Every structure is written in C-alpha cells, then in structure tokens.
LUMDREN-535777 format. One line per 8 residues: number of its first residue (from 1); their letters; for each residue x, y, z of C-alpha. Coordinates in pm, whole numbers, padded with zeros to 5 digits. Layout:
NUM = A = X/Y/Z; ...
end
This chain:
1 = MSPRRNRP = 00000/00000/00000; 00138/00340/-00091; 00136/00633/00153; -00137/00894/00140; -00054/01212/-00049; -00169/01525/00138; -00035/01787/-00098; -00203/01875/-00428
9 = RRDAAPTP = -00009/01784/-00738; 00167/02072/-00908; 00040/01976/-01250; -00326/01980/-01131; -00348/02356/-01081; -00704/02488/-01049; -00830/02690/-01342; -00871/03054/-01238
17 = LGDERARK = -01208/03223/-01279; -01216/03479/-01554; -01295/03839/-01462; -01637/03825/-01630; -01734/03495/-01463; -01620/03618/-01121; -01824/03936/-01162; -02140/03763/-01286
25 = GIEGVQQY = -02125/03456/-01062; -02220/03096/-01131; -02563/03046/-01288; -02800/02748/-01298; -03169/02651/-01302; -03335/02520/-00984; -03673/02350/-00948; -03898/02450/-00653
33 = QDGEWTVR = -04264/02410/-00561; -04349/02739/-00728; -04170/02660/-01056; -03826/02680/-01211; -03592/02962/-01119; -03271/03079/-01277; -03032/03128/-00987; -02697/03304/-00991
41 = SIFGGAAT = -02452/03300/-00699; -02286/03638/-00652; -01945/03634/-00486; -01872/03883/-00209; -01614/04075/-00413; -01862/04123/-00698; -02143/04258/-00476; -02114/04637/-00500
49 = KTYRCPGC = -02464/04766/-00422; -02709/04740/-00132; -03021/04528/-00192; -03324/04431/00019; -03372/04055/00067; -03739/03957/00010; -03700/03663/00250; -03611/03856/00565
57 = MQEIRPGV = -03661/04220/00455; -03305/04299/00571; -03036/04471/00366; -02773/04280/00172; -02472/04507/00204; -02191/04545/-00051; -01927/04275/-00016; -02173/04008/00105
65 = AHIVAWPA = -02210/03696/-00110; -02574/03631/-00205; -02814/03481/-00462; -02992/03650/-00752; -03302/03463/-00872; -03566/03518/-01142; -03825/03296/-01314; -03668/03055/-01563
73 = DERGDESD = -03945/03090/-01819; -03924/03344/-02099; -04178/03571/-01928; -03921/03696/-01676; -03700/03995/-01746; -03454/04211/-01551; -03731/04363/-01340; -03814/04015/-01202
81 = RRHWHTGC = -03466/03960/-01055; -03450/03951/-00676; -03141/03947/-00455; -03163/03703/-00162; -02938/03607/00127; -02820/03254/00052; -02983/03114/00368; -03310/03295/00302
89 = WRARDRRG = -03323/03151/-00052; -03270/02797/00077; -03534/02837/00350; -03796/03022/00145; -04028/02723/00103; -04029/02667/00483; -04120/03027/00567; -04450/03204/00560
97 = PGVERSRS = -04485/03530/00370; -04299/03817/00531; -04505/04095/00686; -04349/04438/00706; -04444/04628/01018; -04336/04962/01149; -04142/04976/01475; -04442/05099/01670
105 = APRYG = -04684/04836/01534; -04802/04562/01772; -04620/04233/01728; -04919/04001/01749; -05275/04048/01647
end
C-alpha cells in the first residue's frame, strides 16, 4: 500500500475564474414548488450595491455573497430579478410570507 498524499499535485493547478465569470457569478436553473428559477450565486467581491432581501426584509450590504433569482421561463425579465441572502433563498419554502411592520406596530394580532 502506498502512503497517502496530502499535498495537491503541481500539474493539477485549479483553473482561475475569468474576470467576467467572477463578476457575474455561477448560474443554474433550480426547481422549486413554485416553478423553475434561474439562480446566480454572486461572490462577495462582486457585490457592490445594497439590496433588500425579500425573504427577511433585511439589507444585503456590498461585499456580502448572495443569490440573484428570477423565473426561468421566458416571461421573466430584468425587473423580475431579486437578490436574496443565501440562507433565506434555501429556506424560502419553509417560511410564511414576510409581513413588514413599522417599529411601533403591535407584534401580534
């Protein structure tokens, strides 16, 4: 039996991400209960603006990695894109709809 090799081989160098791919993120289609969604992962370095997450109604600040999702069918356009925290996107089918309340509104009732 040969000993285990803990170091990566020098000839198996990882391929670097191109500037355009790093800026746009990695895109794919995901199936959920409410249909198919085109989902793009945005890396922290590529996030330059502040967005509001529809899952928790909190801000996604610049520099925070997150998800951009829009309907996968041809009816969706740029106005249908929503920026989500990664955890909020994964938990969205387990949550009820978010209710926005002012600070002085009663919590229950």
